[in-house]
C-alpha positions in Angstrom: 0.0 0.0 0.0 2.8 2.4 0.9 4.6 1.8 -2.4 1.4 2.4 -4.3 0.9 5.7 -2.4 4.5 6.8 -3.2 4.0 6.0 -6.8 0.8 8.0 -6.9 2.4 11.0 -5.2 5.3 11.1 -7.7 2.8 11.4 -10.5 1.0 14.3 -8.8 1.9 17.7 -10.3 0.7 21.3 -9.6 0.7 24.3 -11.8 -0.2 27.9 -10.8 -2.1 29.3 -13.7 -2.5 33.1 -14.4 -3.7 32.9 -17.9 -7.5 32.8 -18.3 -7.3 30.9 -21.6 -5.5 28.0 -19.9 -8.2 27.8 -17.4 -10.9 28.0 -20.0 -9.4 24.9 -21.6 -9.9 23.0 -18.4 -13.6 24.0 -18.1 -15.0 20.5 -18.9 -12.8 18.7 -16.3 -13.1 21.5 -13.8 -16.9 21.3 -14.0 -16.7 17.5 -13.6 -15.1 18.1 -10.3 -17.8 20.6 -9.3 -20.4 18.0 -10.2 -18.7 15.2 -8.4 -18.6 17.3 -5.2 -22.1 18.9 -5.7 -20.7 22.5 -5.6 -22.9 24.7 -7.8 -21.0 27.9 -7.0 -17.7 26.4 -8.0 -18.2 25.7 -11.7 -15.5 27.1 -14.1 -18.1 29.0 -16.1 -19.3 30.9 -13.0 -15.9 31.5 -11.4 -14.1 32.6 -14.5 -16.9 34.9 -15.5 -16.5 36.5 -12.1 -12.7 36.9 -12.7 -13.3 38.5 -16.1 -15.9 41.0 -14.8 -14.0 41.9 -11.6 -11.2 44.3 -10.8 -9.0 41.6 -9.3 -5.4 42.2 -10.3 -4.5 38.7 -11.6 -5.5 35.1 -11.6 -3.5 32.8 -9.3 -5.2 29.4 -9.5 -3.5 26.2 -8.5 -4.3 23.2 -10.8 -3.4 19.8 -9.3 -3.2 16.7 -11.6 -2.4 13.0 -11.0 -0.9 12.1 -14.3 -3.4 13.3 -16.8 -6.3 13.4 -14.4 -7.4 16.7 -12.8 -7.8 16.1 -9.1 -8.0 19.6 -7.7 -8.5 23.3 -8.5 -7.8 25.9 -5.9 -9.2 29.0 -7.7 -7.7 32.2 -6.3 -7.0 35.6 -7.8 -5.0 38.5 -6.4 -6.6 41.5 -4.9 -4.6 44.5 -3.9 -5.5 46.3 -0.6 -2.9 49.1 -0.5 0.5 47.4 0.1 -1.1 44.0 0.9 -1.4 41.3 -1.8 -4.5 39.2 -0.9 -5.5 35.9 -2.3 -9.3 35.7 -2.7 -11.5 32.9 -4.0 -13.0 33.6 -7.5 -16.7 34.5 -7.3 -16.7 34.7 -3.5 -17.6 38.4 -3.6 -21.0 37.6 -5.3 -21.8 34.1 -4.2 -21.6 32.1 -1.0 -20.6 28.5 -1.4 -17.4 29.1 -3.4 -14.4 26.9 -2.2 -11.5 24.9 -3.6 -12.3 21.6 -5.4 -10.7 18.2 -5.0 -11.7 14.6 -5.8 -13.4 13.1 -2.7 -10.7 11.7 -0.4 -7.8 13.7 -1.9 -8.5 17.1 -0.3 -5.4 17.1 2.0 -3.1 16.1 -0.9 -4.5 18.9 -3.1 -4.2 21.4 -0.3 -0.6 20.5 0.4 0.4 20.7 -3.3 -1.5 23.9 -4.0 -0.3 25.7 -0.9 3.3 24.8 -1.6 3.0 26.2 -5.2 1.0 29.3 -4.2 3.4 30.1 -1.3 6.3 30.4 -3.8 4.6 33.5 -5.2 4.3 36.3 -2.6 1.0 36.9 -0.9 0.2 38.5 2.4 -3.3 37.6 3.3 -5.5 34.7 2.3 -9.3 35.2 2.2 -11.8 32.4 2.1 -15.1 34.2 1.8 -18.5 32.5 2.1 -17.1 29.0 2.7 -19.9 26.5 3.6 -20.0 25.5 7.2 -18.4 22.1 7.6 -16.0 22.6 4.7 -12.5 21.2 5.6 -10.7 23.8 3.4 -10.0 26.6 5.9 -8.2 24.3 8.3 -6.6 22.3 5.5 -5.1 25.4 3.9 -4.0 26.9 7.2 -2.2 23.7 8.2 -0.7 23.1 4.7 0.7 26.6 4.1 4.5 26.4 4.3 5.9 28.2 7.4 2.3 29.4 8.1 0.7 29.7 11.5 -2.6 27.9 11.6 -3.4 29.5 14.9 -3.8 32.8 13.1 -6.8 31.5 11.1 -9.7 33.8 12.0 -13.4 33.5 11.2 -14.3 37.1 10.5 -18.0 36.5 10.0 -20.7 33.9 9.6 -24.1 34.1 8.0 -26.9 31.6 8.8 -28.4 29.8 5.9 -31.0 27.0 5.2 -31.5 24.3 2.7 -34.2 21.9 1.4 -33.2 18.2 1.5 -35.1 16.1 -1.1 -33.0 13.0 -1.1 -34.9 11.4 -3.9 -38.4 12.3 -2.8 -40.9 13.7 -5.2 -42.6 17.0 -4.5 -45.7 15.6 -2.8 -43.7 13.3 -0.6 -41.4 16.2 0.4 -44.4 18.5 1.0 -45.9 15.8 3.3 -42.9 16.2 5.6 -43.6 19.9 6.2 -45.7 21.3 8.9 -49.4 22.0 8.3 -48.8 25.8 8.0 -46.0 25.4 5.4 -48.1 22.9 3.4 -51.1 25.3 3.4 -49.0 28.3 2.4 -47.3 26.5 -0.6 -50.6 25.1 -1.9 -52.4 28.3 -1.4 -49.6 30.2 -3.3 -49.9 27.8 -6.2 -53.7 28.1 -6.4 -53.8 31.8 -6.0 -51.2 32.4 -8.7 -52.8 29.9 -11.0 -56.2 31.7 -10.6 -54.5 34.9 -11.7 -53.1 33.2 -14.8 -49.5 33.2 -13.6 -47.2 30.6 -15.2 -43.8 29.5 -14.0 -41.3 29.0 -16.8 -37.7 27.7 -16.6 -35.4 29.0 -19.4 -34.2 26.2 -21.6 -34.1 27.8 -25.0 -30.9 29.7 -25.7 -32.9 32.1 -27.9 -35.0 33.1 -24.9 -32.0 33.6 -22.6 -31.2 37.3 -23.3 -34.9 38.4 -22.9 -35.3 36.4 -19.7 -32.1 37.8 -18.3 -33.3 41.3 -19.2 -36.5 40.5 -17.3 -34.7 39.3 -14.2 -32.3 42.3 -14.1 -35.2 44.7 -14.5 -37.3 43.0 -11.8 -34.4 42.7 -9.4 -33.5 46.4 -9.7 -37.1 47.6 -9.4 -37.5 45.4 -6.3 -34.5 47.0 -4.6 -34.9 50.6 -5.9 -36.9 51.8 -2.9 -34.2 50.4 -0.6 -31.4 52.3 -2.2 -30.4 49.8 -4.8 -29.3 46.1 -4.9 -26.5 45.2 -2.6 -25.3 42.6 -5.1 -26.3 43.2 -8.7 -24.2 46.2 -9.8 -23.0 46.7 -13.4 -20.0 44.5 -12.8 -22.0 41.5 -11.5 -24.6 42.0 -14.3 -21.7 41.6 -16.8 -20.6 38.5 -15.0 -24.0 37.0 -15.2 -24.5 37.7 -18.8 -21.1 36.4 -19.6 -21.6 33.1 -17.8 -25.2 32.4 -18.6 -24.9 31.0 -22.1 -22.3 28.4 -21.2 -24.1 27.6 -17.9 -27.4 27.1 -19.8 -25.7 24.8 -22.4 -24.3 22.7 -19.6 -27.6 22.5 -17.7 -26.1 24.4 -14.8 -28.3 27.5 -14.9 -31.8 27.6 -13.2 -33.4 30.8 -14.5 -37.1 30.9 -13.6 -39.7 33.5 -14.6 -43.3 33.9 -13.4 -45.3 35.4 -16.3 -48.7 37.0 -16.1 -50.5 38.4 -19.2 -47.3 37.9 -21.2 -45.0 39.9 -19.0 -42.6 38.8 -16.1 -43.7 39.6 -12.6 -41.1 37.5 -10.7 -37.7 36.0 -11.6 -35.1 33.8 -9.8 -31.6 32.9 -10.8 -29.9 29.8 -9.4 -27.1 27.4 -10.2 -26.8 23.6 -10.3 -24.0 21.1 -10.2 -24.2 17.3 -9.6 -27.2 16.6 -7.3 -27.2 20.1 -5.6 -28.9 23.3 -6.7 -28.6 26.7 -5.1 -30.7 29.9 -5.2 -28.9 33.1 -5.9 -31.0 36.2 -6.5 -34.7 37.0 -7.0 -36.5 40.0 -8.4 -40.2 41.0 -8.2 -42.6 43.5 -9.7 -43.4 45.9 -6.8 -47.0 46.1 -8.1 -47.4 42.4 -7.2 -45.9 42.7 -3.7 -49.2 41.4 -2.1 -49.1 38.2 -4.1 -47.2 35.0 -2.9 -44.7 35.2 -5.8 -41.7 33.9 -3.8 -43.5 30.8 -2.5 -45.1 30.1 -5.8 -41.8 30.2 -7.6 -40.2 28.1 -4.9 -42.9 25.4 -5.3 -42.1 25.3 -9.0 -38.4 25.1 -8.4 -38.8 22.2 -5.9 -41.2 20.3 -8.2 -38.7 20.6 -11.1 -35.7 19.8 -9.0 -37.2 16.6 -7.7 -38.0 15.5 -11.2 -34.4 16.2 -12.4 -32.7 14.2 -9.6 -31.6 17.2 -7.4 -31.2 16.0 -3.8 -30.5 19.3 -2.1 -31.4 22.9 -2.7 -29.4 25.6 -0.9 -31.7 28.5 -0.1 -28.7 30.9 0.6 -27.9 33.2 3.5 -30.7 34.8 5.4 -33.4 33.7 7.8 -36.5 34.9 6.1 -39.7 33.4 7.4 -40.5 31.6 4.2 -37.1 29.9 4.3 -37.5 28.7 7.9 -40.9 27.2 7.0 -39.8 25.2 4.0 -36.2 24.4 5.0 -35.3 20.9 6.2 -32.0 21.9 7.8 -30.0 24.9 9.0 -26.4 25.6 7.9 -24.4 28.6 7.1 -21.4 30.2 5.5 -18.3 31.7 7.1 -15.7 34.2 6.1 -12.1 33.2 7.0 -8.9 35.2 6.9 -5.3 33.9 7.3 -2.2 36.2 7.5 0.6 34.6 5.5 4.3 34.5 6.3 6.6 36.8 4.3 8.1 40.3 4.4 4.7 41.9 5.1 3.5 39.4 7.6 3.4 42.0 10.4 1.3 44.3 8.3 -1.1 41.5 7.4 -1.4 40.5 11.1 -2.0 44.1 12.1 -4.7 44.3 9.4 -6.5 41.3 10.7 -6.0 42.4 14.4 -7.6 45.8 13.6 -10.7 44.0 12.2 -10.8 41.7 15.2 -10.6 44.7 17.6 -13.4 46.4 15.8 -15.7 43.3 16.0 -14.9 42.8 19.7 -15.5 46.5 20.6 -18.9 46.5 18.8 -20.1 43.2 20.1 -23.0 43.7 22.6 -23.3 47.4 22.2 -26.7 49.0 21.7 -27.4 50.0 18.1 -26.7 53.7 18.5 -23.4 53.2 20.3 -22.4 50.6 17.7 -23.1 53.1 14.9 -20.9 55.7 16.7 -18.1 53.3 17.1 -18.4 52.3 13.4 -18.1 56.0 12.4 -15.1 56.4 14.7 -13.3 53.4 13.2 -14.3 54.7 9.7 -12.6 58.0 10.4 -9.4 56.2 11.4 -9.7 54.1 8.3 -9.7 57.3 6.1 -6.5 58.5 7.8 -5.0 55.1 7.3 -5.9 55.1 3.6 -4.2 58.4 3.1 -1.1 57.6 5.1 -0.5 54.0 4.2 -2.6 53.4 1.1 -4.8 50.8 2.7 -7.8 50.6 5.1 -7.3 48.6 8.2 -11.0 48.5 9.0 
């Protein structure tokens, strides 16, 4: 057994790729990894579109092979924060659930190979944003980074999330596991929308894609307009979505749903799928229909369709809205991890993280008004820091 393991390791190679075209050429095998591990947010089409649309300085993605077989992708790019060079997961600024990929059972090997290669190119801070709870990757990377200090790994934030577990059940069987109130609300939503002539349509025709994306963008922005604008869908993210959508649709990895009434969209939802898992990303609704159960009606259609297509789990995303709590089968979450890295700017990276930690500790438990004052105070120090050092420590 040991001889076999040694032979396997000698065939394992790692390459740090900075050229988008090289990664594009790996898309099919990369997506096979995302499917094998049920990671919708980790498809090559989604992550590389995020890289093309973003202002990240450069790709720095570790590709690990065993002979000719792709066994791992650790998809980072470099983000500059003043003098600090930060490694950040592709797509993590717009989607929770992004993480490195590895064949099941080979995660530690991929982490060791990737970290050794990435450490040879200077970086000061590693950021694992929106990593699913239970993921082994934060600890694996912290332990594998050469000359690193795993004790410095810090969970900066955590957002609660929920999911639906179908596990092979059809829609009616799944619905029967819900409480009486949830069953009533879902069935009432479907009846009410049907009575108003609302039809739920999933985009499958490439010729409909542009129009359906236009409808989603319009609905999402109208929905958020009264609240000061969308916190996610800015022009950059819209470019990313439009760039990724055709390839995602062709690979059956895009779930774009539209509720149509009298020939016009009144609600739209965008999600992703890989393997046996789907995830919801963003919705949009016509404000004139705000009294109608559009979200529940669309969710019912999504669950029906997912059960028929062999999806076993639907991640509902961050947030604890009431409708999510009623339909969810389990609670989970996503965490934001930071790790200062060894090197000539290690002290600066440690200070950067320490400032964030101090801010969190100081604000914890304060009443809302006092917390706001403290945030403004730290913000004022951040402006000074930006001007003097070229980076914000807060």
